[in-house]
A tleap script that builds the chain and sets N, CA, C and O, in Angstrom:
source leaprc.protein.ff14SB
mol = sequence {
  NMET LYS LYS ILE ILE SER CYS LEU CYS LEU
  SER SER SER LEU ILE PHE LEU THR PRO PHE
  ALA LEU ALA ASP ASP HIE ALA SER MET GLU
  SER ASP SER SER ILE ALA GLU PHE TRP TYR
  CYS SER LEU ASN GLU GLY GLN THR MET GLU
  ASP MET ARG LYS VAL THR ALA ASN VAL GLU
  LYS PHE SER GLU GLU ASN GLY LEU LYS ILE
  GLY GLN TRP ILE LEU GLN PRO PHE SER GLY
  ASP MET ILE GLY GLY ASN PHE VAL LEU MET
  VAL VAL TRP PRO SER PHE GLU GLN MET GLY
  ASN SER PHE GLN ARG TRP PHE GLY GLU GLY
  LEU GLY ASN ASP GLY MET ALA LEU PHE SER
  LYS ALA ALA THR CYS ASN GLU ARG ASN PHE
  ALA THR ILE GLU GLU HIE PHE ASN ASN MET
  CGLU
}
set mol.1.N position { 0.449 -1.319 0.181 }
set mol.1.CA position { -0.038 0.360 -0.291 }
set mol.1.C position { 0.842 1.062 -0.184 }
set mol.1.O position { 0.609 1.997 -0.950 }
set mol.2.N position { 2.163 1.290 0.523 }
set mol.2.CA position { 2.990 2.209 0.951 }
set mol.2.C position { 3.298 2.613 -1.154 }
set mol.2.O position { 3.389 3.654 -1.805 }
set mol.3.N position { 3.346 1.327 -1.452 }
set mol.3.CA position { 4.420 1.975 -2.550 }
set mol.3.C position { 3.605 2.202 -3.760 }
set mol.3.O position { 4.081 2.562 -4.837 }
set mol.4.N position { 1.836 1.880 -3.442 }
set mol.4.CA position { 1.521 2.706 -4.262 }
set mol.4.C position { 1.117 3.636 -4.048 }
set mol.4.O position { 1.078 4.247 -5.116 }
set mol.5.N position { 0.446 4.690 -2.669 }
set mol.5.CA position { 0.692 6.139 -2.147 }
set mol.5.C position { 2.019 6.368 -2.812 }
set mol.5.O position { 2.090 7.051 -3.834 }
set mol.6.N position { 2.942 5.882 -2.326 }
set mol.6.CA position { 4.237 6.904 -3.367 }
set mol.6.C position { 4.138 6.716 -4.487 }
set mol.6.O position { 4.614 7.693 -5.064 }
set mol.7.N position { 3.700 5.831 -5.338 }
set mol.7.CA position { 3.605 6.232 -6.999 }
set mol.7.C position { 2.307 7.286 -6.901 }
set mol.7.O position { 2.170 8.022 -7.878 }
set mol.8.N position { 1.756 7.365 -6.277 }
set mol.8.CA position { 0.594 8.245 -7.032 }
set mol.8.C position { 0.679 9.553 -6.307 }
set mol.8.O position { -0.123 10.455 -6.549 }
set mol.9.N position { 1.737 9.685 -5.328 }
set mol.9.CA position { 2.422 11.462 -5.108 }
set mol.9.C position { 3.539 11.682 -6.203 }
set mol.9.O position { 3.737 12.793 -6.695 }
set mol.10.N position { 4.376 10.368 -6.610 }
set mol.10.CA position { 5.032 10.825 -7.227 }
set mol.10.C position { 4.501 11.404 -8.618 }
set mol.10.O position { 4.989 12.317 -9.285 }
set mol.11.N position { 3.382 10.636 -8.872 }
set mol.11.CA position { 2.703 11.034 -10.218 }
set mol.11.C position { 2.159 12.459 -10.059 }
set mol.11.O position { 2.419 13.517 -10.632 }
set mol.12.N position { 1.435 12.164 -9.222 }
set mol.12.CA position { 0.593 13.732 -9.138 }
set mol.12.C position { 1.730 15.356 -9.358 }
set mol.12.O position { 1.738 16.517 -9.766 }
set mol.13.N position { 2.300 14.603 -8.915 }
set mol.13.CA position { 3.497 15.628 -8.296 }
set mol.13.C position { 4.633 16.417 -9.728 }
set mol.13.O position { 5.168 17.504 -9.942 }
set mol.14.N position { 4.534 15.193 -10.346 }
set mol.14.CA position { 5.379 15.379 -11.789 }
set mol.14.C position { 4.129 15.978 -12.728 }
set mol.14.O position { 4.334 16.891 -13.529 }
set mol.15.N position { 3.054 15.480 -12.578 }
set mol.15.CA position { 2.187 16.453 -13.312 }
set mol.15.C position { 1.454 17.534 -12.921 }
set mol.15.O position { 0.528 18.111 -13.492 }
set mol.16.N position { 2.040 17.755 -11.769 }
set mol.16.CA position { 1.244 19.501 -11.341 }
set mol.16.C position { 2.725 20.509 -11.894 }
set mol.16.O position { 2.816 21.724 -12.070 }
set mol.17.N position { 3.622 19.541 -12.033 }
set mol.17.CA position { 5.594 20.584 -12.131 }
set mol.17.C position { 5.612 20.962 -13.352 }
set mol.17.O position { 5.886 22.110 -13.701 }
set mol.18.N position { 5.194 19.621 -14.448 }
set mol.18.CA position { 5.212 19.967 -16.092 }
set mol.18.C position { 4.695 21.226 -16.282 }
set mol.18.O position { 5.481 22.089 -16.674 }
set mol.19.N position { 3.289 21.591 -16.048 }
set mol.19.CA position { 3.571 23.013 -16.927 }
set mol.19.C position { 4.192 24.458 -16.281 }
set mol.19.O position { 4.296 25.615 -16.688 }
set mol.20.N position { 4.484 23.846 -15.249 }
set mol.20.CA position { 6.032 25.043 -15.134 }
set mol.20.C position { 7.152 24.436 -15.567 }
set mol.20.O position { 7.966 25.273 -15.179 }
set mol.21.N position { 7.579 23.879 -15.911 }
set mol.21.CA position { 8.635 23.597 -16.429 }
set mol.21.C position { 8.416 23.990 -18.327 }
set mol.21.O position { 9.258 24.569 -19.014 }
set mol.22.N position { 7.279 23.559 -18.730 }
set mol.22.CA position { 7.340 23.613 -19.519 }
set mol.22.C position { 6.947 25.869 -20.268 }
set mol.22.O position { 7.039 26.326 -21.407 }
set mol.23.N position { 6.595 26.491 -19.074 }
set mol.23.CA position { 6.283 27.343 -19.312 }
set mol.23.C position { 7.729 28.293 -19.533 }
set mol.23.O position { 7.438 29.160 -20.358 }
set mol.24.N position { 8.402 28.365 -19.331 }
set mol.24.CA position { 9.803 29.057 -19.646 }
set mol.24.C position { 10.355 28.392 -20.887 }
set mol.24.O position { 11.326 28.923 -21.427 }
set mol.25.N position { 9.641 26.859 -21.593 }
set mol.25.CA position { 10.461 26.941 -22.930 }
set mol.25.C position { 11.461 25.739 -23.050 }
set mol.25.O position { 12.118 25.462 -24.053 }
set mol.26.N position { 11.462 25.132 -21.960 }
set mol.26.CA position { 12.432 24.243 -21.219 }
set mol.26.C position { 12.406 23.283 -22.822 }
set mol.26.O position { 13.295 22.912 -23.589 }
set mol.27.N position { 10.949 23.151 -22.807 }
set mol.27.CA position { 11.021 21.674 -23.509 }
set mol.27.C position { 11.382 22.065 -25.133 }
set mol.27.O position { 11.716 21.082 -25.795 }
set mol.28.N position { 11.369 22.949 -25.629 }
set mol.28.CA position { 12.318 23.287 -27.004 }
set mol.28.C position { 13.368 23.757 -27.003 }
set mol.28.O position { 13.214 24.690 -27.791 }
set mol.29.N position { 14.296 23.787 -26.701 }
set mol.29.CA position { 15.364 25.102 -26.499 }
set mol.29.C position { 16.064 25.532 -27.953 }
set mol.29.O position { 17.165 26.074 -28.053 }
set mol.30.N position { 15.160 25.162 -29.086 }
set mol.30.CA position { 15.461 25.465 -30.117 }
set mol.30.C position { 14.131 26.671 -30.581 }
set mol.30.O position { 14.450 27.601 -31.321 }
set mol.31.N position { 12.833 26.564 -30.139 }
set mol.31.CA position { 12.083 27.494 -30.451 }
set mol.31.C position { 12.270 28.813 -30.653 }
set mol.31.O position { 11.688 29.436 -31.541 }
set mol.32.N position { 13.157 29.357 -29.780 }
set mol.32.CA position { 13.469 30.838 -29.586 }
set mol.32.C position { 14.818 31.100 -30.542 }
set mol.32.O position { 15.136 32.236 -30.894 }
set mol.33.N position { 15.276 30.370 -30.770 }
set mol.33.CA position { 16.543 30.889 -30.842 }
set mol.33.C position { 16.432 30.529 -32.621 }
set mol.33.O position { 15.892 29.598 -33.218 }
set mol.34.N position { 17.166 31.663 -33.077 }
set mol.34.CA position { 18.333 31.600 -34.291 }
set mol.34.C position { 19.661 31.184 -34.341 }
set mol.34.O position { 20.080 30.913 -33.215 }
set mol.35.N position { 20.527 31.024 -35.285 }
set mol.35.CA position { 21.087 30.781 -35.689 }
set mol.35.C position { 22.149 31.479 -36.722 }
set mol.35.O position { 22.186 31.393 -37.949 }
set mol.36.N position { 22.941 32.149 -35.887 }
set mol.36.CA position { 23.879 33.447 -37.105 }
set mol.36.C position { 25.937 33.056 -37.373 }
set mol.36.O position { 26.739 32.637 -36.539 }
set mol.37.N position { 26.082 33.292 -38.323 }
set mol.37.CA position { 27.334 33.361 -38.785 }
set mol.37.C position { 28.160 34.546 -38.733 }
set mol.37.O position { 27.611 35.581 -39.110 }
set mol.38.N position { 29.283 34.615 -38.372 }
set mol.38.CA position { 29.822 35.935 -38.487 }
set mol.38.C position { 31.096 36.168 -39.002 }
set mol.38.O position { 32.212 35.809 -38.625 }
set mol.39.N position { 30.665 36.909 -40.034 }
set mol.39.CA position { 31.911 36.668 -40.876 }
set mol.39.C position { 32.502 38.357 -40.572 }
set mol.39.O position { 31.840 39.379 -40.751 }
set mol.40.N position { 33.983 38.268 -40.050 }
set mol.40.CA position { 34.584 39.149 -39.868 }
set mol.40.C position { 35.911 40.012 -40.841 }
set mol.40.O position { 37.111 39.788 -40.683 }
set mol.41.N position { 35.333 40.999 -41.824 }
set mol.41.CA position { 35.710 41.205 -42.796 }
set mol.41.C position { 36.589 42.531 -42.871 }
set mol.41.O position { 36.705 43.340 -41.951 }
set mol.42.N position { 37.252 42.626 -44.258 }
set mol.42.CA position { 38.128 44.358 -44.911 }
set mol.42.C position { 37.884 44.165 -45.993 }
set mol.42.O position { 37.955 43.101 -46.608 }
set mol.43.N position { 37.416 45.674 -46.522 }
set mol.43.CA position { 36.788 45.412 -47.818 }
set mol.43.C position { 38.565 45.266 -48.653 }
set mol.43.O position { 39.601 45.668 -48.124 }
set mol.44.N position { 38.468 44.611 -49.990 }
set mol.44.CA position { 39.424 44.689 -51.056 }
set mol.44.C position { 39.831 46.046 -51.490 }
set mol.44.O position { 39.039 46.988 -51.476 }
set mol.45.N position { 40.796 46.126 -51.791 }
set mol.45.CA position { 41.487 47.370 -52.469 }
set mol.45.C position { 39.801 47.995 -53.731 }
set mol.45.O position { 39.073 47.166 -54.277 }
set mol.46.N position { 39.657 49.125 -53.836 }
set mol.46.CA position { 39.220 49.613 -54.830 }
set mol.46.C position { 37.239 48.437 -54.938 }
set mol.46.O position { 36.436 48.062 -55.792 }
set mol.47.N position { 37.445 48.373 -53.436 }
set mol.47.CA position { 36.251 47.726 -53.520 }
set mol.47.C position { 35.359 48.892 -52.280 }
set mol.47.O position { 35.895 49.423 -51.307 }
set mol.48.N position { 33.910 49.036 -52.710 }
set mol.48.CA position { 33.237 49.313 -51.501 }
set mol.48.C position { 32.306 48.706 -50.325 }
set mol.48.O position { 32.606 47.698 -49.686 }
set mol.49.N position { 31.508 49.224 -50.196 }
set mol.49.CA position { 30.142 48.770 -49.254 }
set mol.49.C position { 28.870 48.275 -50.006 }
set mol.49.O position { 27.959 47.511 -49.689 }
set mol.50.N position { 29.239 49.214 -51.450 }
set mol.50.CA position { 28.383 48.459 -52.508 }
set mol.50.C position { 28.457 47.961 -53.040 }
set mol.50.O position { 27.462 47.889 -53.761 }
set mol.51.N position { 29.698 46.944 -53.426 }
set mol.51.CA position { 30.266 45.988 -53.650 }
set mol.51.C position { 29.686 44.790 -52.364 }
set mol.51.O position { 29.186 43.756 -52.808 }
set mol.52.N position { 29.736 44.891 -51.395 }
set mol.52.CA position { 29.094 43.800 -50.600 }
set mol.52.C position { 27.588 44.253 -50.966 }
set mol.52.O position { 26.960 43.839 -51.941 }
set mol.53.N position { 27.319 44.791 -50.409 }
set mol.53.CA position { 25.283 44.849 -50.835 }
set mol.53.C position { 24.660 43.732 -51.883 }
set mol.53.O position { 23.638 43.056 -51.768 }
set mol.54.N position { 25.874 43.789 -53.201 }
set mol.54.CA position { 25.638 42.852 -54.355 }
set mol.54.C position { 25.573 41.760 -53.729 }
set mol.54.O position { 24.617 41.081 -54.104 }
set mol.55.N position { 26.382 41.154 -52.677 }
set mol.55.CA position { 26.777 39.984 -52.589 }
set mol.55.C position { 25.637 39.402 -51.732 }
set mol.55.O position { 25.208 38.248 -51.749 }
set mol.56.N position { 25.137 40.708 -50.790 }
set mol.56.CA position { 23.940 40.770 -49.866 }
set mol.56.C position { 22.930 40.226 -50.890 }
set mol.56.O position { 22.824 39.000 -50.853 }
set mol.57.N position { 22.347 40.707 -51.579 }
set mol.57.CA position { 21.800 41.087 -52.727 }
set mol.57.C position { 21.582 39.119 -53.562 }
set mol.57.O position { 20.719 38.240 -53.574 }
set mol.58.N position { 22.888 39.325 -54.078 }
set mol.58.CA position { 23.052 37.860 -54.322 }
set mol.58.C position { 22.521 36.408 -53.502 }
set mol.58.O position { 21.972 35.403 -53.955 }
set mol.59.N position { 22.947 36.779 -52.074 }
set mol.59.CA position { 22.483 35.693 -51.674 }
set mol.59.C position { 20.655 35.585 -51.102 }
set mol.59.O position { 20.101 34.634 -50.550 }
set mol.60.N position { 20.050 37.002 -51.511 }
set mol.60.CA position { 18.865 36.884 -51.039 }
set mol.60.C position { 18.050 36.140 -52.357 }
set mol.60.O position { 17.165 35.293 -52.237 }
set mol.61.N position { 18.520 36.617 -53.480 }
set mol.61.CA position { 18.196 35.820 -54.554 }
set mol.61.C position { 18.208 34.187 -54.232 }
set mol.61.O position { 17.194 33.529 -54.000 }
set mol.62.N position { 19.308 33.769 -54.261 }
set mol.62.CA position { 19.196 32.673 -53.449 }
set mol.62.C position { 18.583 31.970 -52.421 }
set mol.62.O position { 18.697 30.746 -52.361 }
set mol.63.N position { 17.898 32.648 -51.546 }
set mol.63.CA position { 17.544 32.337 -50.240 }
set mol.63.C position { 16.010 32.086 -50.816 }
set mol.63.O position { 15.310 31.213 -50.303 }
set mol.64.N position { 15.501 32.950 -51.976 }
set mol.64.CA position { 14.199 33.130 -52.397 }
set mol.64.C position { 13.525 32.056 -53.588 }
set mol.64.O position { 12.383 31.597 -53.593 }
set mol.65.N position { 14.848 31.775 -54.781 }
set mol.65.CA position { 14.468 30.696 -55.197 }
set mol.65.C position { 14.693 29.529 -55.132 }
set mol.65.O position { 14.456 28.730 -56.038 }
set mol.66.N position { 15.295 29.201 -53.806 }
set mol.66.CA position { 15.873 28.189 -53.228 }
set mol.66.C position { 14.157 27.542 -51.480 }
set mol.66.O position { 13.913 26.530 -50.824 }
set mol.67.N position { 13.613 28.863 -51.602 }
set mol.67.CA position { 12.458 28.850 -50.287 }
set mol.67.C position { 13.317 28.139 -48.910 }
set mol.67.O position { 13.198 27.130 -48.215 }
set mol.68.N position { 14.043 29.075 -48.974 }
set mol.68.CA position { 15.120 29.337 -47.401 }
set mol.68.C position { 15.265 30.263 -47.015 }
set mol.68.O position { 15.306 31.332 -47.623 }
set mol.69.N position { 15.416 29.990 -45.511 }
set mol.69.CA position { 15.061 31.510 -44.801 }
set mol.69.C position { 16.101 31.654 -44.155 }
set mol.69.O position { 16.631 30.978 -43.273 }
set mol.70.N position { 16.574 33.338 -45.050 }
set mol.70.CA position { 17.932 33.368 -44.562 }
set mol.70.C position { 17.835 34.906 -44.163 }
set mol.70.O position { 16.881 35.628 -44.454 }
set mol.71.N position { 18.553 35.154 -43.712 }
set mol.71.CA position { 18.676 37.065 -43.010 }
set mol.71.C position { 19.843 37.498 -42.593 }
set mol.71.O position { 20.605 36.947 -41.799 }
set mol.72.N position { 20.048 39.142 -43.500 }
set mol.72.CA position { 21.597 38.953 -43.697 }
set mol.72.C position { 21.621 40.687 -42.962 }
set mol.72.O position { 20.736 41.487 -43.263 }
set mol.73.N position { 22.634 41.014 -42.103 }
set mol.73.CA position { 23.334 42.648 -41.335 }
set mol.73.C position { 24.409 42.650 -42.033 }
set mol.73.O position { 24.957 41.574 -42.274 }
set mol.74.N position { 24.958 43.893 -42.521 }
set mol.74.CA position { 26.289 44.529 -42.103 }
set mol.74.C position { 26.617 45.497 -41.561 }
set mol.74.O position { 26.422 46.618 -42.030 }
set mol.75.N position { 27.269 45.233 -40.298 }
set mol.75.CA position { 27.708 45.586 -39.570 }
set mol.75.C position { 28.999 46.277 -39.577 }
set mol.75.O position { 29.956 45.696 -40.088 }
set mol.76.N position { 29.151 47.484 -39.057 }
set mol.76.CA position { 30.250 48.932 -39.427 }
set mol.76.C position { 30.310 49.647 -38.242 }
set mol.76.O position { 29.467 50.465 -37.873 }
set mol.77.N position { 31.691 49.211 -37.430 }
set mol.77.CA position { 31.853 50.201 -36.138 }
set mol.77.C position { 32.059 51.251 -36.687 }
set mol.77.O position { 32.634 51.493 -37.748 }
set mol.78.N position { 31.295 52.295 -35.512 }
set mol.78.CA position { 31.649 53.700 -35.437 }
set mol.78.C position { 32.043 54.453 -34.441 }
set mol.78.O position { 31.952 55.663 -34.237 }
set mol.79.N position { 32.739 53.108 -33.522 }
set mol.79.CA position { 33.884 54.175 -32.326 }
set mol.79.C position { 34.940 53.275 -32.321 }
set mol.79.O position { 34.808 52.308 -33.071 }
set mol.80.N position { 35.547 53.322 -31.927 }
set mol.80.CA position { 36.562 52.606 -30.755 }
set mol.80.C position { 37.891 52.762 -31.497 }
set mol.80.O position { 38.389 53.888 -31.495 }
set mol.81.N position { 38.574 51.694 -32.182 }
set mol.81.CA position { 39.749 51.452 -33.375 }
set mol.81.C position { 38.811 50.515 -33.759 }
set mol.81.O position { 38.507 49.354 -33.485 }
set mol.82.N position { 38.244 51.944 -34.921 }
set mol.82.CA position { 37.664 51.461 -36.117 }
set mol.82.C position { 38.879 51.531 -37.202 }
set mol.82.O position { 39.981 52.021 -36.953 }
set mol.83.N position { 38.665 51.213 -37.895 }
set mol.83.CA position { 39.594 51.419 -39.523 }
set mol.83.C position { 38.535 51.058 -40.356 }
set mol.83.O position { 37.588 50.273 -40.310 }
set mol.84.N position { 38.957 51.814 -41.070 }
set mol.84.CA position { 37.491 52.136 -42.528 }
set mol.84.C position { 37.456 51.561 -43.688 }
set mol.84.O position { 38.319 51.815 -44.529 }
set mol.85.N position { 36.250 50.516 -43.967 }
set mol.85.CA position { 36.355 49.485 -44.510 }
set mol.85.C position { 36.144 48.392 -43.594 }
set mol.85.O position { 35.364 47.594 -44.114 }
set mol.86.N position { 36.553 47.982 -42.325 }
set mol.86.CA position { 36.248 46.743 -41.673 }
set mol.86.C position { 34.615 46.680 -41.076 }
set mol.86.O position { 34.020 47.496 -40.372 }
set mol.87.N position { 34.273 45.711 -41.507 }
set mol.87.CA position { 33.002 45.094 -41.378 }
set mol.87.C position { 33.108 43.854 -40.869 }
set mol.87.O position { 34.138 43.196 -40.722 }
set mol.88.N position { 31.498 43.431 -40.486 }
set mol.88.CA position { 31.219 42.078 -39.602 }
set mol.88.C position { 29.607 41.949 -40.890 }
set mol.88.O position { 28.690 42.727 -41.150 }
set mol.89.N position { 29.975 40.570 -41.375 }
set mol.89.CA position { 28.412 40.604 -42.119 }
set mol.89.C position { 28.017 39.078 -41.206 }
set mol.89.O position { 28.611 38.003 -41.119 }
set mol.90.N position { 26.745 39.591 -40.617 }
set mol.90.CA position { 26.215 38.259 -40.031 }
set mol.90.C position { 24.926 37.754 -41.140 }
set mol.90.O position { 23.919 38.349 -41.525 }
set mol.91.N position { 25.287 36.851 -41.339 }
set mol.91.CA position { 23.637 35.497 -42.163 }
set mol.91.C position { 22.828 35.218 -40.656 }
set mol.91.O position { 23.445 35.168 -39.592 }
set mol.92.N position { 21.992 35.123 -40.719 }
set mol.92.CA position { 21.309 34.092 -39.694 }
set mol.92.C position { 20.252 33.359 -40.140 }
set mol.92.O position { 19.783 33.725 -41.218 }
set mol.93.N position { 19.745 32.416 -39.600 }
set mol.93.CA position { 18.762 31.322 -39.698 }
set mol.93.C position { 17.744 30.741 -39.132 }
set mol.93.O position { 18.238 29.986 -38.294 }
set mol.94.N position { 16.464 30.641 -39.097 }
set mol.94.CA position { 15.754 30.495 -38.270 }
set mol.94.C position { 16.050 28.759 -37.340 }
set mol.94.O position { 15.145 28.249 -36.680 }
set mol.95.N position { 17.095 28.268 -37.451 }
set mol.95.CA position { 16.929 26.999 -37.339 }
set mol.95.C position { 18.424 26.587 -38.014 }
set mol.95.O position { 19.089 27.018 -38.955 }
set mol.96.N position { 18.590 25.452 -36.954 }
set mol.96.CA position { 19.801 24.671 -37.361 }
set mol.96.C position { 19.245 24.128 -38.879 }
set mol.96.O position { 19.785 24.533 -39.908 }
set mol.97.N position { 18.166 23.217 -38.903 }
set mol.97.CA position { 18.068 22.583 -40.285 }
set mol.97.C position { 17.615 23.295 -41.623 }
set mol.97.O position { 17.613 22.795 -42.748 }
set mol.98.N position { 17.163 24.805 -41.189 }
set mol.98.CA position { 17.054 26.074 -42.219 }
set mol.98.C position { 19.068 26.414 -42.481 }
set mol.98.O position { 19.467 27.124 -43.403 }
set mol.99.N position { 19.727 25.947 -41.784 }
set mol.99.CA position { 21.006 26.309 -41.938 }
set mol.99.C position { 21.873 25.584 -43.146 }
set mol.99.O position { 22.493 26.035 -44.109 }
set mol.100.N position { 21.573 23.939 -42.528 }
set mol.100.CA position { 21.943 22.442 -43.063 }
set mol.100.C position { 21.689 22.997 -44.683 }
set mol.100.O position { 22.480 23.178 -45.608 }
set mol.101.N position { 20.405 23.149 -44.582 }
set mol.101.CA position { 19.575 23.321 -46.073 }
set mol.101.C position { 20.394 24.272 -46.651 }
set mol.101.O position { 21.048 23.631 -47.473 }
set mol.102.N position { 20.748 25.459 -46.700 }
set mol.102.CA position { 21.341 26.169 -46.550 }
set mol.102.C position { 22.850 25.641 -47.427 }
set mol.102.O position { 23.232 25.458 -48.583 }
set mol.103.N position { 23.343 25.553 -46.077 }
set mol.103.CA position { 24.275 24.906 -46.376 }
set mol.103.C position { 25.173 24.041 -48.260 }
set mol.103.O position { 25.954 24.051 -49.212 }
set mol.104.N position { 24.252 23.556 -47.566 }
set mol.104.CA position { 24.041 22.155 -49.034 }
set mol.104.C position { 23.997 22.756 -50.193 }
set mol.104.O position { 24.931 22.659 -50.989 }
set mol.105.N position { 22.706 23.584 -50.488 }
set mol.105.CA position { 22.602 24.144 -51.393 }
set mol.105.C position { 23.779 24.682 -52.234 }
set mol.105.O position { 24.343 24.371 -53.283 }
set mol.106.N position { 23.885 25.614 -51.307 }
set mol.106.CA position { 24.742 27.027 -51.347 }
set mol.106.C position { 26.724 26.058 -51.660 }
set mol.106.O position { 27.320 26.100 -52.736 }
set mol.107.N position { 27.140 25.489 -50.649 }
set mol.107.CA position { 28.783 24.818 -50.895 }
set mol.107.C position { 28.248 23.674 -51.369 }
set mol.107.O position { 28.569 23.346 -52.511 }
set mol.108.N position { 27.397 22.890 -50.670 }
set mol.108.CA position { 27.261 21.308 -51.313 }
set mol.108.C position { 26.902 20.808 -52.807 }
set mol.108.O position { 27.455 19.900 -53.427 }
set mol.109.N position { 25.728 21.713 -53.269 }
set mol.109.CA position { 25.648 21.738 -54.686 }
set mol.109.C position { 26.440 22.916 -55.988 }
set mol.109.O position { 26.608 23.051 -57.200 }
set mol.110.N position { 26.631 23.348 -55.084 }
set mol.110.CA position { 27.461 24.532 -56.111 }
set mol.110.C position { 26.851 25.668 -56.652 }
set mol.110.O position { 27.325 26.318 -57.584 }
set mol.111.N position { 25.357 26.016 -55.827 }
set mol.111.CA position { 24.499 26.596 -56.624 }
set mol.111.C position { 25.274 28.476 -55.812 }
set mol.111.O position { 24.770 29.410 -56.435 }
set mol.112.N position { 26.085 28.877 -54.892 }
set mol.112.CA position { 27.085 29.558 -54.575 }
set mol.112.C position { 28.148 29.287 -54.652 }
set mol.112.O position { 28.888 28.898 -53.749 }
set mol.113.N position { 28.384 29.455 -55.757 }
set mol.113.CA position { 29.638 29.105 -56.183 }
set mol.113.C position { 29.849 31.411 -57.227 }
set mol.113.O position { 30.931 31.918 -57.524 }
set mol.114.N position { 29.119 31.760 -57.335 }
set mol.114.CA position { 28.672 33.049 -58.411 }
set mol.114.C position { 28.755 33.697 -56.949 }
set mol.114.O position { 29.901 33.986 -56.604 }
set mol.115.N position { 27.991 33.904 -56.262 }
set mol.115.CA position { 28.067 34.918 -54.511 }
set mol.115.C position { 29.332 34.412 -54.438 }
set mol.115.O position { 30.142 35.307 -54.681 }
set mol.116.N position { 30.035 32.988 -54.126 }
set mol.116.CA position { 31.208 33.045 -53.088 }
set mol.116.C position { 32.733 33.888 -54.055 }
set mol.116.O position { 33.788 34.050 -53.443 }
set mol.117.N position { 32.574 34.420 -55.830 }
set mol.117.CA position { 33.251 34.731 -56.608 }
set mol.117.C position { 33.221 36.371 -56.098 }
set mol.117.O position { 34.144 37.150 -55.858 }
set mol.118.N position { 31.952 36.508 -56.053 }
set mol.118.CA position { 31.516 38.084 -56.025 }
set mol.118.C position { 32.536 38.617 -54.134 }
set mol.118.O position { 33.332 39.525 -53.896 }
set mol.119.N position { 31.993 37.606 -53.311 }
set mol.119.CA position { 32.717 37.736 -51.743 }
set mol.119.C position { 33.938 38.037 -51.730 }
set mol.119.O position { 34.440 38.796 -50.901 }
set mol.120.N position { 34.586 37.438 -52.709 }
set mol.120.CA position { 35.949 37.240 -52.107 }
set mol.120.C position { 36.980 38.685 -53.058 }
set mol.120.O position { 38.024 39.286 -52.807 }
set mol.121.N position { 35.599 38.741 -54.585 }
set mol.121.CA position { 36.489 40.066 -55.234 }
set mol.121.C position { 36.342 41.455 -54.150 }
set mol.121.O position { 37.052 42.451 -54.283 }
set mol.122.N position { 35.180 41.294 -52.957 }
set mol.122.CA position { 34.837 42.808 -52.484 }
set mol.122.C position { 35.790 42.399 -51.321 }
set mol.122.O position { 36.372 43.277 -50.686 }
set mol.123.N position { 35.953 41.120 -51.042 }
set mol.123.CA position { 36.306 41.368 -48.378 }
set mol.123.C position { 37.063 40.290 -48.594 }
set mol.123.O position { 36.766 39.287 -49.244 }
set mol.124.N position { 38.278 40.587 -47.897 }
set mol.124.CA position { 38.803 39.196 -47.162 }
set mol.124.C position { 38.313 38.999 -45.894 }
set mol.124.O position { 38.314 39.997 -45.174 }
set mol.125.N position { 37.889 37.955 -45.427 }
set mol.125.CA position { 37.497 37.988 -44.089 }
set mol.125.C position { 38.391 37.045 -43.399 }
set mol.125.O position { 38.577 35.908 -43.832 }
set mol.126.N position { 38.867 37.434 -42.484 }
set mol.126.CA position { 39.752 36.718 -41.545 }
set mol.126.C position { 39.309 36.211 -40.580 }
set mol.126.O position { 40.246 35.691 -39.973 }
set mol.127.N position { 38.156 36.024 -39.950 }
set mol.127.CA position { 37.383 35.033 -38.977 }
set mol.127.C position { 35.906 34.787 -39.098 }
set mol.127.O position { 35.126 35.729 -39.235 }
set mol.128.N position { 35.468 33.405 -39.046 }
set mol.128.CA position { 34.349 33.187 -39.155 }
set mol.128.C position { 33.615 32.516 -37.725 }
set mol.128.O position { 34.161 31.447 -37.453 }
set mol.129.N position { 32.874 32.763 -37.069 }
set mol.129.CA position { 32.489 31.917 -36.180 }
set mol.129.C position { 30.504 32.254 -35.684 }
set mol.129.O position { 29.821 33.262 -35.868 }
set mol.130.N position { 30.227 31.213 -35.183 }
set mol.130.CA position { 29.028 30.776 -35.172 }
set mol.130.C position { 28.760 31.069 -33.821 }
set mol.130.O position { 29.594 31.112 -32.917 }
set mol.131.N position { 26.593 31.423 -33.667 }
set mol.131.CA position { 26.390 31.801 -32.374 }
set mol.131.C position { 25.008 31.845 -32.370 }
set mol.131.O position { 24.379 32.557 -33.153 }
set mol.132.N position { 24.254 30.800 -31.156 }
set mol.132.CA position { 22.849 31.040 -31.335 }
set mol.132.C position { 22.417 32.591 -30.712 }
set mol.132.O position { 22.992 33.379 -29.961 }
set mol.133.N position { 21.322 32.598 -31.305 }
set mol.133.CA position { 20.567 34.266 -30.768 }
set mol.133.C position { 19.485 33.988 -30.303 }
set mol.133.O position { 18.617 33.359 -30.909 }
set mol.134.N position { 19.386 34.461 -29.055 }
set mol.134.CA position { 17.599 34.355 -28.456 }
set mol.134.C position { 17.289 35.796 -28.189 }
set mol.134.O position { 17.794 36.700 -27.524 }
set mol.135.N position { 16.155 35.630 -29.052 }
set mol.135.CA position { 15.539 37.455 -29.171 }
set mol.135.C position { 14.132 37.116 -27.843 }
set mol.135.O position { 13.093 36.475 -28.006 }
set mol.136.N position { 14.736 37.968 -26.344 }
set mol.136.CA position { 13.842 38.078 -25.894 }
set mol.136.C position { 13.307 39.538 -26.010 }
set mol.136.O position { 12.576 39.749 -25.042 }
set mol.137.N position { 13.378 40.422 -26.672 }
set mol.137.CA position { 12.346 41.455 -26.978 }
set mol.137.C position { 12.775 42.203 -27.990 }
set mol.137.O position { 13.990 42.363 -28.108 }
set mol.138.N position { 11.954 42.754 -28.836 }
set mol.138.CA position { 12.217 43.584 -30.288 }
set mol.138.C position { 10.947 44.698 -30.114 }
set mol.138.O position { 9.776 44.325 -30.186 }
set mol.139.N position { 11.360 46.234 -29.857 }
set mol.139.CA position { 10.899 47.412 -29.800 }
set mol.139.C position { 11.205 47.836 -31.125 }
set mol.139.O position { 10.444 48.708 -31.543 }
set mol.140.N position { 12.177 47.436 -31.969 }
set mol.140.CA position { 12.041 47.946 -33.897 }
set mol.140.C position { 11.097 47.483 -34.585 }
set mol.140.O position { 10.914 48.366 -35.424 }
set mol.141.N position { 10.353 46.650 -34.787 }
set mol.141.CA position { 9.021 46.285 -35.677 }
set mol.141.C position { 8.253 46.841 -35.006 }
set mol.141.O position { 7.059 46.839 -35.302 }
savepdb mol mol.pdb
quit
């Protein structure tokens, strides 16, 4: 009898506590996270940010043609130890699955060869990193 009561108490407490575990989204760690890739770059001799905008336009076209969800931002420092022509290209996907699909199409299937040629002509990138992004609030929209 003690075992039955213990099992019932344990089951009841698990059922009672489950909504609290789900309340802050522990159930799906990826639901509010995006994946970002950061390219730390500088413009090549004779190139301008307009040349980089052609690269991002190429990626946008690729994204639309292939039904992929990709966002891009060019971050240019304007304070501190800044050097003209330095920038960070940030590419963002809503999930690892979308990132993998994009990489497969862009690199694996060679659909990004023209875009990478434009990118190599426009800029030299010394570092590349990945991060997850959690959006806690966004009052800019």
